[in-house]
VEXPARO-60121 format. One line per field, with one value per residue (C-alpha): residue in one letter; residue number from 1; z, x, y. Coordinates in pm, 1 decimal. Layout:
N
type <- c(A_...)
seq <- c(NUM_...)
Z <- c(Z_...)
X <- c(X_...)
Y <- c(Y_...)
***
This chain:
421
type <- c(X_X_X_X_X_X_X_X_X_X_X_X_X_X_X_X_X_X_X_X_X_X_X_X_X_X_X_X_X_X_X_X_X_X_X_X_X_X_X_X_X_X_X_X_X_X_X_X_X_X_X_X_X_X_X_X_X_X_X_X_X_X_X_X_X_X_X_X_X_X_X_X_X_X_X_X_X_X_X_X_X_X_X_X_X_X_X_X_X_X_X_X_X_X_X_X_X_X_X_X_X_X_X_X_X_X_X_X_X_X_X_X_X_X_X_X_X_X_X_X_X_X_X_X_X_X_X_X_X_X_X_X_X_X_X_X_X_X_X_X_X_X_X_X_X_X_X_X_X_X_X_X_X_X_X_X_X_X_X_X_X_X_X_X_X_X_X_X_X_X_X_X_X_X_X_X_X_X_X_X_X_X_X_X_X_X_X_X_X_X_X_X_X_X_X_X_X_X_X_X_X_X_X_X_X_X_X_X_X_X_X_X_X_X_X_X_X_X_X_X_X_X_X_X_X_X_X_X_X_X_X_X_X_X_X_X_X_X_X_X_X_X_X_X_X_X_X_X_X_X_X_X_X_X_X_X_X_X_X_X_X_X_X_X_X_X_X_X_X_X_X_X_X_X_X_X_X_X_X_X_X_X_X_X_X_X_X_X_X_X_X_X_X_X_X_X_X_X_X_X_X_X_X_X_X_X_X_X_X_X_X_X_X_X_X_X_X_X_X_X_X_X_X_X_X_X_X_X_X_X_X_X_X_X_X_X_X_X_X_X_X_X_X_X_X_X_X_X_X_X_X_X_X_X_X_X_X_X_X_X_X_X_X_X_X_X_X_X_X_X_X_X_X_X_X_X_X_X_X_X_X_X_X_X_X_X_X_X_X_X_X_X_X_X_X_X_X_X_X_X_X_X_X_X_X_X_X_X_X_X_X_X_X_X_X_X_X_X_X_X_X)
seq <- c(1_2_3_4_5_6_7_8_9_10_11_12_13_14_15_16_17_18_19_20_21_22_23_24_25_26_27_28_29_30_31_32_33_34_35_36_37_38_39_40_41_42_43_44_45_46_47_48_49_50_51_52_53_54_55_56_57_58_59_60_61_62_63_64_65_66_67_68_69_70_71_72_73_74_75_76_77_78_79_80_81_82_83_84_85_86_87_88_89_90_91_92_93_94_95_96_97_98_99_100_101_102_103_104_105_106_107_108_109_110_111_112_113_114_115_116_117_118_119_120_121_122_123_124_125_126_127_128_129_130_131_132_133_134_135_136_137_138_139_140_141_142_143_144_145_146_147_148_149_150_151_152_153_154_155_156_157_158_159_160_161_162_163_164_165_166_167_168_169_170_171_172_173_174_175_176_177_178_179_180_181_182_183_184_185_186_187_188_189_190_191_192_193_194_195_196_197_198_199_200_201_202_203_204_205_206_207_208_209_210_211_212_213_214_215_216_217_218_219_220_221_222_223_224_225_226_227_228_229_230_231_232_233_234_235_236_237_238_239_240_241_242_243_244_245_246_247_248_249_250_251_252_253_254_255_256_257_258_259_260_261_262_263_264_265_266_267_268_269_270_271_272_273_274_275_276_277_278_279_280_281_282_283_284_285_286_287_288_289_290_291_292_293_294_295_296_297_298_299_300_301_302_303_304_305_306_307_308_309_310_311_312_313_314_315_316_317_318_319_320_321_322_323_324_325_326_327_328_329_330_331_332_333_334_335_336_337_338_339_340_341_342_343_344_345_346_347_348_349_350_351_352_353_354_355_356_357_358_359_360_361_362_363_364_365_366_367_368_369_370_371_372_373_374_375_376_377_378_379_380_381_382_383_384_385_386_387_388_389_390_391_392_393_394_395_396_397_398_399_400_401_402_403_404_405_406_407_408_409_410_411_412_413_414_415_416_417_418_419_420_421)
Z <- c(1482.0_1443.2_1316.8_1096.5_1045.4_713.5_537.4_704.5_396.1_179.9_434.2_417.8_56.6_45.4_213.6_519.9_424.1_584.9_506.6_539.2_629.6_438.1_206.2_188.9_193.7_56.2_200.3_536.9_413.1_446.5_173.0_330.8_674.7_537.4_382.6_700.6_918.2_688.9_675.6_1053.6_1058.3_812.1_1035.5_768.4_882.6_692.9_704.3_616.3_474.5_501.2_385.2_630.0_1008.7_1058.3_911.9_650.3_584.8_304.4_552.8_838.5_654.2_310.0_356.4_440.7_774.0_654.1_464.5_534.7_375.6_51.5_82.5_372.4_632.4_552.9_212.7_363.8_652.4_640.5_670.7_1007.1_1187.3_1135.4_1227.2_1581.4_1608.1_1729.8_1414.5_1176.1_833.0_681.8_930.5_953.5_860.5_1230.0_1299.0_1004.5_1123.9_1473.0_1318.1_1122.6_1430.9_1630.2_1341.7_1342.5_1720.6_1715.2_1459.2_1603.2_1278.7_1334.6_1009.8_950.8_938.5_755.2_510.9_159.3_-109.4_-364.9_-582.4_-592.7_-845.7_-889.9_-905.6_-1157.8_-1044.6_-679.7_-727.8_-467.3_-444.9_-349.0_-206.3_-122.4_119.4_259.3_610.3_772.9_999.0_927.5_556.4_302.9_383.3_150.0_224.4_55.7_35.1_-175.2_-218.3_-276.7_-209.1_-369.2_-149.3_-226.2_-392.0_-651.4_-460.0_-374.5_-546.0_-615.9_-980.8_-1065.2_-1420.8_-1651.7_-1693.5_-1890.5_-1664.3_-1334.6_-1211.6_-1242.3_-1044.5_-751.3_-523.3_-320.3_-518.8_-320.1_-417.1_-250.9_-58.6_141.7_189.3_536.7_556.1_414.8_728.7_566.1_257.6_414.8_182.7_-92.7_-455.1_-506.3_-826.6_-767.1_-1062.0_-1086.7_-1037.0_-893.4_-540.7_-393.5_-613.9_-524.9_-151.6_-134.4_-320.0_-70.9_221.4_86.8_51.2_410.9_526.1_327.3_37.6_-326.2_-506.0_-881.6_-985.3_-1316.1_-1507.1_-1813.9_-1907.2_-1880.1_-1541.5_-1385.6_-1069.9_-856.4_-538.0_-235.9_-135.8_-301.4_-69.4_227.9_74.8_-40.2_-417.3_-416.6_-205.2_-443.1_-742.4_-576.4_-507.0_-866.0_-1013.0_-846.3_-1086.7_-1381.0_-1627.9_-1573.2_-1864.8_-1735.4_-1383.2_-1533.1_-1711.9_-1386.5_-1203.0_-1468.1_-1460.1_-1079.2_-1092.6_-1338.3_-1124.2_-797.8_-914.8_-1227.2_-1547.1_-1439.4_-1784.4_-1683.9_-1408.0_-1642.8_-1552.8_-1866.4_-1829.5_-2047.7_-2349.5_-2363.2_-2076.5_-1763.7_-1420.1_-1316.7_-1650.8_-1659.8_-1311.2_-1402.2_-1735.5_-1677.5_-1300.0_-1315.9_-999.7_-1026.5_-810.2_-514.9_-421.2_-58.7_-93.0_-351.8_-614.4_-390.6_-350.2_-726.5_-782.4_-520.2_-692.2_-400.8_-615.0_-972.3_-1244.7_-1506.8_-1815.4_-1862.0_-1786.0_-2093.2_-1909.0_-1602.2_-1674.6_-1487.5_-1138.6_-1010.7_-1322.4_-1507.5_-1859.9_-1921.1_-2236.8_-2305.8_-2296.8_-1951.1_-1716.2_-1340.1_-1062.3_-798.4_-454.5_-456.6_-659.0_-528.0_-756.1_-703.7_-987.7_-829.8_-751.5_-924.9_-853.6_-792.0_-871.0_-1196.8_-994.5_-790.1_-921.1_-1179.0_-1456.1_-1451.5_-1701.5_-1453.5_-1407.3_-1695.0_-1741.9_-1521.6_-1231.9_-1249.3_-1302.9_-1671.2_-1582.3_-1473.5_-1150.2_-1015.2_-1159.4_-1107.7_-761.4_-856.6_-1094.3_-1151.9_-939.9_-609.5_-701.0_-563.6_-585.2_-356.7_-367.0_-745.7_-822.6_-889.9_-649.1_-328.7_1.9_-91.5_-378.3_-172.6_108.1_-133.3_-288.9_54.8_147.2_-183.9_-144.4_213.6_129.8_-166.5_30.6_320.6_94.4_-54.2_287.1_430.5_130.3_121.1_362.1_553.6_362.6_656.6_519.1_221.5_444.7_400.7_35.1_133.5_128.8_339.9_685.6_703.4_946.7_957.3_1040.0_1141.4_1230.0)
X <- c(-197.7_-448.5_-800.7_-924.4_-1295.4_-1450.8_-1778.2_-1951.4_-2136.9_-1822.8_-1630.8_-1892.1_-1800.7_-1429.6_-1117.9_-990.8_-713.4_-369.6_-121.3_233.2_482.6_762.0_806.9_569.0_770.1_594.1_746.0_903.1_1158.5_1533.2_1524.5_1241.2_1399.7_1732.3_1568.6_1372.6_1685.2_1883.4_1594.9_1581.0_1949.4_1867.2_1584.4_1322.1_980.6_820.2_560.7_623.7_332.9_354.2_92.3_202.5_183.7_560.6_880.1_1069.2_772.2_957.7_1223.0_983.5_704.2_823.4_1167.2_1272.3_1426.4_1777.5_1827.8_2139.4_2265.6_2436.0_2697.6_2931.6_2766.5_2972.4_2801.1_2452.0_2448.3_2219.8_2348.5_2468.1_2452.9_2691.1_2605.7_2699.3_3058.0_2948.3_2743.2_2899.6_3019.5_2694.5_2415.5_2117.1_1764.4_1675.4_1987.2_1912.3_1553.4_1680.7_1924.3_1643.6_1421.1_1706.1_1766.4_1403.0_1411.8_1740.0_1610.7_1256.5_1096.8_728.0_552.9_181.1_124.9_-158.8_-174.2_-200.5_-137.5_-418.0_-293.1_-42.3_-51.2_96.1_-159.4_-26.9_-271.8_-168.6_187.0_124.8_136.8_-191.1_-157.4_-469.4_-437.8_-672.3_-651.7_-866.4_-1129.2_-1050.0_-1127.9_-946.1_-704.3_-549.7_-198.9_-96.3_256.1_526.2_745.8_698.6_966.3_895.2_1063.0_859.5_1162.2_1224.6_1066.8_719.1_522.0_596.6_606.1_382.4_448.9_175.3_262.0_15.7_-179.9_-46.1_-395.8_-495.8_-200.7_-324.5_-27.1_64.8_186.3_377.8_560.7_899.6_772.1_551.4_818.3_972.0_1162.3_1176.9_1025.7_683.1_832.0_1014.6_1017.3_831.8_918.0_932.8_980.4_1159.1_1089.8_1382.4_1757.7_1846.2_1975.6_1634.9_1590.5_1935.9_1894.6_1544.6_1663.3_1949.1_1711.1_1471.0_1759.1_1865.0_1517.5_1512.8_1296.4_1369.6_1406.4_1429.8_1538.2_1423.9_1705.1_1557.0_1821.4_2196.7_2308.6_2627.0_2721.0_3003.1_3163.7_3059.5_3425.4_3764.9_4057.2_3850.6_3757.5_3408.6_3375.7_3170.2_3428.1_3699.9_3499.3_3447.8_3821.2_3912.6_3666.5_3856.7_4143.5_4004.3_3717.0_3403.5_3461.3_3803.5_3669.6_3393.3_3651.4_3842.8_3522.4_3432.5_3784.6_3779.4_3437.3_3570.1_3880.8_3689.3_3362.7_3472.8_3276.0_2913.8_2778.6_2826.6_2570.9_2317.7_2411.1_2513.6_2706.9_2591.9_2813.7_2741.1_2770.3_2962.0_2798.8_2856.6_2752.8_2441.1_2349.5_2404.7_2219.9_1940.9_1918.7_2001.9_2194.2_2464.4_2403.8_2637.4_2698.4_2621.0_2653.0_2388.1_2645.5_2784.1_2432.5_2377.7_2700.1_2594.4_2259.1_2056.1_1929.7_1824.4_1869.0_1593.6_1510.3_1213.8_858.8_647.7_319.3_159.4_-56.1_-370.2_-308.9_47.0_259.9_475.0_610.4_953.0_1092.9_1304.2_996.8_1048.2_751.2_792.0_553.1_542.5_403.1_458.8_579.9_772.0_788.9_1126.9_1038.1_1136.8_973.7_885.1_808.8_445.4_492.9_288.6_-12.5_-44.4_179.8_-20.7_60.7_439.0_707.6_993.6_931.1_908.9_634.1_826.0_834.5_1200.1_1339.7_1415.3_1744.1_2011.0_2210.2_2357.4_2115.8_1782.3_1707.1_1545.0_1261.5_1061.2_801.5_943.7_951.6_1230.3_1307.0_1514.7_1573.9_1562.2_1934.1_1964.6_2259.4_2091.6_2123.0_2450.9_2291.0_1981.1_2187.2_2379.8_2056.4_1900.0_2186.7_2153.9_1777.5_1796.2_2071.5_1874.9_1551.7_1736.4_1871.7_1528.4_1366.6_1599.3_1555.3_1178.2_919.5_753.6_429.2_191.5_-25.6_-117.4_-338.2_-618.3_-656.4_-800.5_-1182.5_-1253.1_-1177.7_-803.1_-525.6_-195.7_89.3_448.6_667.4)
Y <- c(2964.6_3244.4_3173.1_3454.6_3542.8_3442.9_3382.7_3085.2_2957.7_2966.6_2758.8_2483.7_2406.4_2498.4_2356.6_2532.8_2771.8_2793.1_3068.4_2932.1_3200.3_3029.3_2729.3_2432.6_2108.2_1800.1_1483.4_1394.2_1143.8_1205.6_1473.6_1670.7_1645.5_1771.0_2078.1_2151.7_2127.8_2359.3_2607.4_2616.4_2710.3_2989.5_3110.9_3043.5_2911.9_2622.6_2348.6_1982.4_1781.8_1402.2_1151.8_879.8_885.7_893.2_1031.6_825.8_597.9_417.1_306.0_241.2_60.0_-51.8_-205.1_-560.6_-649.4_-738.8_-413.0_-211.2_107.1_8.3_281.6_367.7_587.2_896.2_914.7_883.4_1130.4_1432.8_1790.5_1918.0_1580.7_1287.0_930.3_821.3_696.3_354.0_286.2_32.0_138.7_11.6_94.5_-136.2_-34.7_12.4_219.4_447.2_498.4_583.8_831.6_1001.3_1022.8_1175.9_1416.6_1531.1_1575.7_1770.9_2020.7_2025.3_1911.2_1838.1_1741.2_1756.7_1380.1_1201.1_1492.3_1351.9_1613.1_1597.5_1881.6_2164.2_2445.3_2789.8_3070.7_3322.9_3590.1_3593.8_3466.9_3196.7_2818.7_2651.6_2301.6_2101.6_1809.7_1550.7_1407.2_1134.8_1282.2_1645.9_1679.2_1891.5_2172.0_2428.6_2551.4_2876.5_3013.7_3170.8_2862.5_2489.3_2225.8_1887.7_1625.1_1313.4_1154.7_888.9_599.5_724.7_446.0_81.3_-23.5_-320.2_-442.4_-563.5_-932.2_-1147.1_-1381.1_-1244.6_-1156.2_-1523.8_-1661.3_-1870.5_-1808.3_-1502.1_-1200.2_-936.1_-619.9_-592.9_-288.6_-528.9_-796.5_-823.2_-1152.4_-1503.5_-1654.7_-1690.1_-1858.8_-2154.1_-2451.8_-2265.4_-2203.1_-1827.0_-1629.6_-1298.9_-1069.2_-827.4_-848.8_-508.4_-463.5_-547.5_-855.0_-985.5_-924.0_-1067.9_-1379.1_-1411.5_-1363.5_-1627.0_-1867.7_-1800.4_-1906.5_-2228.0_-2113.2_-2201.2_-1864.5_-1820.7_-1469.5_-1324.6_-1154.3_-991.3_-734.6_-697.1_-567.8_-428.7_-619.8_-483.3_-614.9_-413.0_-381.1_-420.9_-502.6_-388.8_-54.8_43.1_21.7_341.7_523.0_407.7_535.0_874.6_898.3_809.2_1059.9_1341.5_1274.2_1078.1_1120.1_913.3_675.4_573.4_518.0_302.3_86.6_46.3_-54.1_-311.9_-457.9_-481.6_-648.4_-907.4_-958.6_-1006.7_-1165.3_-1348.8_-1402.1_-1360.8_-1449.0_-1812.7_-1751.3_-1592.6_-1235.5_-1048.8_-725.4_-430.1_-371.0_4.0_253.4_162.3_134.0_495.2_645.7_428.3_547.6_912.1_907.8_655.2_618.9_246.9_167.2_-99.6_-404.6_-449.4_-811.0_-894.0_-1271.1_-1357.7_-1456.4_-1731.2_-1872.6_-1858.9_-2050.7_-2306.1_-2355.5_-2217.5_-1928.9_-2005.1_-1743.6_-1750.7_-1537.9_-1306.0_-1414.0_-1479.2_-1528.1_-1676.8_-1979.8_-2076.3_-2200.0_-2172.7_-2200.8_-1948.9_-1981.4_-1832.4_-1676.2_-1986.5_-2211.7_-2358.6_-2385.0_-2346.4_-2441.2_-2170.0_-2099.5_-1722.5_-1426.8_-1124.6_-821.6_-654.6_-419.9_-92.3_238.3_560.9_924.3_1022.2_1392.6_1384.4_1268.1_1586.3_1867.7_2061.6_2304.0_2297.1_2199.7_2165.8_1792.7_1546.0_1286.9_1040.6_1284.8_1390.6_1740.8_1795.2_1961.2_1714.9_1724.3_1949.1_2206.8_2031.3_2166.9_2498.5_2581.6_2896.6_3075.0_2952.1_2580.7_2360.1_1986.9_1764.9_1391.1_1349.7_1344.6_968.0_987.0_875.0_1053.7_1220.1_1411.3_1492.9_1644.1_1864.4_1993.5_2050.6_2282.8_2471.5_2511.2_2636.1_2885.5_3018.1_3047.7_3205.5_3480.1_3547.9_3538.7_3798.4_4026.9_4023.1_4150.0_3870.8_3801.6_3768.1_4051.0_3830.5_3616.1_3866.6_3766.1_3428.6_3449.6_3146.8_3016.9_3080.6_3003.9_3187.5_2954.5_3019.7_2723.2)
***
């Protein structure tokens, strides 16, 4: 780093200024790490900004203990580094974190931690991206560069629904991002709001610890077996899609689910009558639920399936859509996550109001004016890795064609640091 002279009075009222001699990557989750590793192979310098104090903060701080990768490991590895051979087919949460830490060490990725992005905007006059961050103890910093890579992903913020009366509930209310295990819920009646993969697994975990979970199923949902005849359902779907159109593969998946799991409507789990599981994932981002054992507990009566919540009453009661009233000790909101891009990315029309690229996969990785996006494919780590390779290759070509822009640092009229990573 080189500290450049500047006007002292101006620096008192403005963020410190950093010129980044390459792309600015926002987010140090798996997607951001994948881009950084591929850029290093291309010889392109970069900086990674991360609001947490560690890489992959979602996995390290906001996941429950029993979580495993839902897909076989070969579909979840990052570019240029496979999982260790001794890892099981479905690595545990801790194994995946260890893999990511080894990945960052191998490619010498050193993010700027505790750097929360307040805003990022493209300056038409200078042709540069200006990214303002805030860090505890050091104040605001402005990073300036030619390219911006948005890698904050689809799960940046937990979704907390507006349910009438929830604020007056006397028991403990927890979003699934803060749930660790069912140990603290032994013997308690717990309402799990949501029936996606998290809702199903949390309900199963609560049951394992002797709690009495009731899972809210508001909408129709596709539930698939994790494996069919010892083979991953997802792997089977990928294999079939090489030869068959999506709608036929969907029909095969639904038939196999009925064959293996039976008629789930009897358990209160209605299957959608419209799009199949793969089409619904591709068009609306709704991931099919993979059964890890929750269905057996539902059949045994250890997990209750209940309809939508109408309202929470005073005290510890909840009224359901069918008129039933339950007495509860706690509520866990397995209501999903969302992108936080609209909160900080300014003046662009590449992302929609929900924080996803408007252009669908596989063309949603590149915008205009040096803007890139990774981790928004609705296809998990497999889609993110593919986009990371595309982004790094594209930036590598541009980087080699253009003169290194270090001379631009002189245009910053405040205390400025030139950075090359």
